[in-house]
C-alpha positions as a printed Julia matrix, in Angstrom:
93×3 Matrix{Float64}:
 113.77   98.77  101.94
 110.13   97.72  101.65
 107.97   98.45  104.68
 104.74   96.55  105.32
 102.38   97.73  108.08
 100.41   94.93  109.71
  97.12   95.33  111.63
  98.69   93.54  114.63
 101.94   93.52  116.6
 104.75   91.46  115.12
 105.28   89.67  118.45
 102.5    87.22  117.43
 104.45   86.12  114.32
 105.94   82.63  114.38
 106.88   82.69  110.68
 106.5    85.22  107.89
 107.06   84.98  104.16
 107.18   88.04  101.92
 106.82   86.72   98.38
 107.85   88.61   95.26
 106.81   87.06   91.92
 107.16   88.06   88.28
 106.41   85.44   85.64
 108.51   82.38   86.52
 110.74   84.33   88.92
 109.87   83.95   92.61
 111.72   85.31   95.63
 110.69   84.43   99.2
 112.04   86.44  102.12
 111.56   84.69  105.48
 111.48   85.92  109.09
 115.28   85.84  109.38
 115.45   88.19  106.37
 113.04   90.73  107.9
 113.3    93.44  110.51
 110.24   93.25  112.77
 109.22   96.09  115.09
 105.83   97.12  116.47
 103.45   96.42  113.62
 106.01   97.0   110.86
 107.91   94.48  108.77
 110.89   95.77  106.79
 112.43   93.77  103.97
 115.6    94.7   102.15
 116.38   93.33   98.69
 120.0    92.97   97.68
 121.2    94.23   94.32
 121.41   90.61   93.12
 117.81   89.95   94.22
 116.56   93.12   92.52
 118.3    92.1    89.3
 116.23   88.89   89.23
 113.27   91.0    88.11
 112.67   92.95   84.9
 112.2    96.61   85.84
 109.93   97.19   82.82
 107.32   94.64   83.97
 104.97   94.65   86.96
 105.42   92.1    89.73
 103.28   90.77   92.57
 104.03   90.9    96.28
 102.24   89.02   99.05
 102.77   88.74  102.81
 101.96   85.43  104.53
 102.06   85.0   108.29
 101.8    82.05  110.67
 101.09   83.15  114.24
 102.21   81.44  117.44
  98.52   80.55  117.96
  98.55   78.64  114.66
  96.54   81.12  112.6
  97.58   81.44  108.95
  97.06   84.9   107.44
  97.78   86.22  103.96
  97.44   89.52  102.17
  95.82   89.73   98.78
  98.65   89.63   96.2
  99.36   93.22   95.15
 100.57   94.1    91.68
 103.4    96.63   91.76
 104.58   98.44   88.65
 107.99   99.7    89.85
 110.27   96.85   90.94
 113.13   99.25   91.59
 111.12  101.7    93.69
 110.36  101.34   97.36
 107.04  100.03   98.64
 106.14  102.1   101.67
 103.43  101.27  104.18
 101.91   98.3   102.4
  99.07   96.99  104.52
  98.19   93.31  105.0
  94.41   92.82  105.04
């Protein structure tokens, strides 16, 4: 489970995309795929989704949010070295 801590309450989120990318491989997890609570967003990758990525190579992850007020927010894409490991307390800025 990957946990992302946002600087606002998730109740303002209309849509969210958590994007994982490595080379030509791209995986987008949407709001229905996430567990939202307080200011935390939790995303779980299935074994099949994890296997899409090469564990020996870094990948990028980005969180994009559309609020009910119509504001579009995005984190800076973060390069992660361990695709198998868990990302804890990633912060959108």
